[in-house]
N, C-alpha and C positions, 0 to 999 in steps of 0.2 A: 475587441469584441465592448460594447456596454450594454449598462443594465437596462438600458430603457429599447433596445433594436426588442424587434419582436421576438417571441419563441422559436417561428419558422425562421428568421436572420440566424438567431442562435445555433440553431440546428445546421443550417446549411454553413455557418461558420464552421464549427467545428464537423463536420461530415456523421450527423447522427440519422440511424432509419427510422427510428419511432423514438417518441416521450407520450408514456401512458398516464394520466393522473385516474387517480380511484378514491371515489367515498365511500365509506360502509356505515350505512345511516345507523344500526342497530349497536355499532362501538362507536363511532364516531370516528372512525379509524381514518387519513389523509395521506394518502402516499404516492409516490409518483416512479415509474419501473424506465431509467433511460435506455434503448439498446442502441449505441455507438454502429455497433459492426457484427455482421455474420458471415461476413466474407470467410472467414476461417473455419467455421463453425458454429453450435451453439456457444452463447457467452454466458461463460460463470461470473458473478459479482457479486458482493456483498451487500448488506442491508441496514443502513445508518437509521438508527433512530435518536433523533435529533431535536432540540429547540431551534428555530429560525429565526432572525428577526422579522421579515417578510418570505414572500412567496417568492419572489426572485432570487435573495437569498439562494433558498431549498433549489430552486431550478440552476442556478448557476452551478451550484456544489454538485447535485446531481452530472450533468452534463459532464463536467468539467476531470470528475471520477470513472465516467463511464470510459470515455475517450482513453482514459488513463489505462483500464483494464486491457482495452483493446492493442494497444502497445506493451501492456506489460505478458497477456499472454503470445501475444505475436514474437517478439525478443525472445521469449524463452523457448520458443520453438513448439507449440501447442495449439493439436487443432480447436482452436476455442477461439471464440467473438469476442466482445468486449461490451457490460454491460452492468449496471449499478442500478439501486434504490433505497431510496428514503423514504425515512415515515417522519409528517411534521407532526411533535408533538407541539401541542395545546399550554403549556408550562414547563418550566424547564426540569420541574421533578414529577411529574406525570407516573405515576406506576405504571408498571409493566403488567399486563393480563394476560391470559390465555386465551381468552376472548380475543382481543385487538391481534394478536400473534396466530390465530387461528383463521382471522380475517385475513390478514397479511396473506398468509399461505395459499388463501381464496386467490385471494389478486395473481399469486404469482403463475398460480395454475390457469388463471387465465390466458398463458401463451405455449403450452403445449409444450415446453421444453426449450424452446428458443431464449429466453432467462432462465438460469438457473440460481437461485440465491444461496449466500451466504451469509457466515458472522460479518460485523464491520461494527465499529462505534456504536457501544451503545443496546448492543445485539450479542446473547451467550449461547453457550451450548443448547440450555434452557429453553430460551425464546425458539432456538431454530428446532429443537423436536417439538415445540407447539405448530409451528408450521407445517412441519412433515406430518403432520395429523391430518394436513388438509391436502396435501399435496407430493408427490412424488420428485418436485422438481427443487428439490434443496437438498445441500452438504454441508456438512460440519455440525451435526447432532449425536448421541451416543446411544438413547435407548428406541429411538423410532429411525431416526435419519443417522447417517454413519461419515466418520470422519474426524469427529472431536474437534478439539481445539488447534486450529492452524496455527496458534502464535509461535512455538517450539519450530516449526520448518522455517517461517518468517524470518524469525532472527538467525536461523542456521548461513539462510540465505544471504541476507546482512553481512553477516561475519565474513561470509568466502568473498563480497565484496568488498570489506575491508583488508582481506587481504593483499588481494590484487591491486586497490590503490595504495597500498603501502610499498607495493612492487615499481608500480608508476610513478611514487616518487620518490623515489633512487635508492627508496630502504632494501630489507631483506624480510621475508615472511617471515617475520617474527614479534611476538608482541611484550617481550622482556623490556622493560623502560619505556612503553609505550604507554601515551595516557590519551586516553577516550574521555570522552565528555559526553554525557546523553541526557537527551532531553525528555522526559516521562521514563517512567518506570513501570508501566503497566505490563500485560502478561507480555508481549514480546522484550520488552525494555530488562524485564528480571531474567528474561531468558539469554538475553544481549550480555547483561552484568553478568553469566553463571559464566557460557562462552569464554568472554574473554578475560575474565577472571583467572581460572583453569589455566587460560594460554598466557596469564604473566602479564597483564596491562593492568595498570593504574587507573583507579575509575575515578571519574566525579561526575555528579548524579545529580537530577535535579527532578520535583516531580511538586503538583499542586496537592496533592493526597499524601500528609504525612504518613501513617500506616506502610505505605511503599516504600519512601525512604528511608524509615526507622529500619523493615522489615530487611532490607537491602544491605546497610550500612551493618546491620547483627550479621548476615550473613558472609559479604563479600569487603567488609574496611575498607569502603567507598568514602572520599570525600564527598561531602555537601556543598553545591552551591543555590543562590538562592533561583528561582524558577524566572525572576525578569533579568539575570545574570547570564544564566548558560550559558546562553547561543555567543555573549563575549570571551568565555573562558578561553583563559591560554593552554590550550589542546593539543595533540598532535593529528586528532581524529575526532571531530563534531560528528555528533548524530542524533538528528532530530527523533525521535519515536512517539510525540504526541500526534497534534494532529497540524495539519499543514498550512502552507501559506505563511512560514515564520520567517523566511527569507526573502527580502526584495532589496531592489538597488543599491535602496541608504544603507541597509545592513550590511551589504558585501564587506565595505571598506573598515566597517567594525572587527570584523572577526578575525579570530587570533589563532586559528586554525590553519594546519598547513593540507587536511584531507576532509572533503564533506561527504560523510554517506550516512544516510539513517533509513531507520523504516517506515517512516509516515510516506503518506502518499501525497503528492505537490508538495513538496517543502517549497520548493521555488515559486515568488508570486507570481513575475512572466519569465518560467523558463524559457522562455529562446532567448531572452534579451540578460538575465542574470546570470543564467550557467555561461556567456559570455564574457561580463563584467567578471565570476569566477574565476576565467581562465586567465583573461588580461593580469589579475592579480597573483595568479601562481598558485592558485588553489585547485587541488583533483577532485572534481568532484564525479563522485560515482551515481548517475542518477540513479531517482528514485526506482521508477518502473521495473528497472534490472534488477536493482539489489535486493527490494523486497516483494520477489516476485516468489518466495519459496512457499508460502500459504497457499497460494493460487495451484501452482506445482501441485502442490499435495494434495489439494482438494480433488482439481480439475482430475487426476491424473489416478486418482481412484474410482473418482466418475466414468474415467475412462477406461479403465480396468487394468491399468498397471500394477507389476507386481512390487511388494516391498524395496524388494534387490534395484527396479527400476525405477521408482520413486527416490530413493537413493540419491543413485547416480544422477536421475535430473536436476534434482536442487545442487549435487555437488557444477553442474554445469554452468551453474552460478560465477562461480570465479573463470572460468574461461571467457565466457559471454562476457564479462565486467573488463577483463583484461584486453580482449579484442577491442572493445567498444571505446577502451579509456586510451589504445592507441590509435583508433581511427579520428581521436580527437584531435588529434595533434594536427592532422592536416582538413579538419572541419572547424566549423564559429567556435564551435563546442563540444561537451563529450552529449551534452542533450543531443544536439542536433545528429552526433554519428548513431544515438541510439536508437533514434526517430528512423532515420535511416536505414537503420536494420530493420524494423519492426516494416516499415514497410516496404522494404524488398521482399521480408516474407509474405505481407500478406499480399503483392501483386503477382509474386512467384509462387505462391500457394506451400511456399517453402517450410514446412514443420517437421521435426520429431520424436515424431508421437511415444517413440522406443528409444530409451537412450543409445545412442551408437558403441 
């Protein structure tokens, strides 16, 4: 797909159902909602609040992220579709306001529940609660909406994915003596540091935010790498937990890890090709939309009325699903292809497990 393709060509290429643009005159809000698939059910996906260099970049991001959500829900066995939204900021440091969030809430409400919003980069619990003042179709707030911050659940799922990858790489399910390099220690990365530290792993971290680094070093005795060097750090497990699109074909040859397993969405620039390159290099790649589904499972599960026990079991399933996909990757072109195949099977057959077995 090329950026100069028309929007319809991009939609057809990725299999999207709907892409909707919205401008709110009063607040100046400019936003896009992309619904990739509702084949398995209504689609829950985060709202990303970001400054894009161009409209084309925003469209590319929202189409790519929403397709990833379809696969994430399907591979997790959830009866949910895939969608995502982006808010296009006029400047990098545009302040968040209640009026902007409420305008976004009104936009989300026009979908009548086919799209359910949640937090993503640039949006927090407060913002979700502001949106929830205008629509019932939002998850992840605390006062008006429910679900709270999903990042501890995303971190837990990623941790389960790492356990599966250790087994696939011929090790045992034990982190003592294992070095994990984490790129990005925001909400998810911080929770991941705690889980890994408690499990006995040695941590190397990087973040553009010094306060995050200082907090993690203080709590968990991490080593620190420069954010330009973290991806090339020698480690057992490399975990990108910031923004996506950080590893492409040229970067693969510079990696010094045996496992790639992170919480970011769209870690690979071109997943179909890059996952093959990783396999050929002997690096075990745990596909991001499989291992980072914990946050979606938590919010979607609450939306579907699951009990806390069912939610916990559903998150734990990430381990078994990752084991299955990594094993299937041996006979497929890559583990990414194996994960997509499983997602497509579930979409085609309506194979979901609403309740943990």
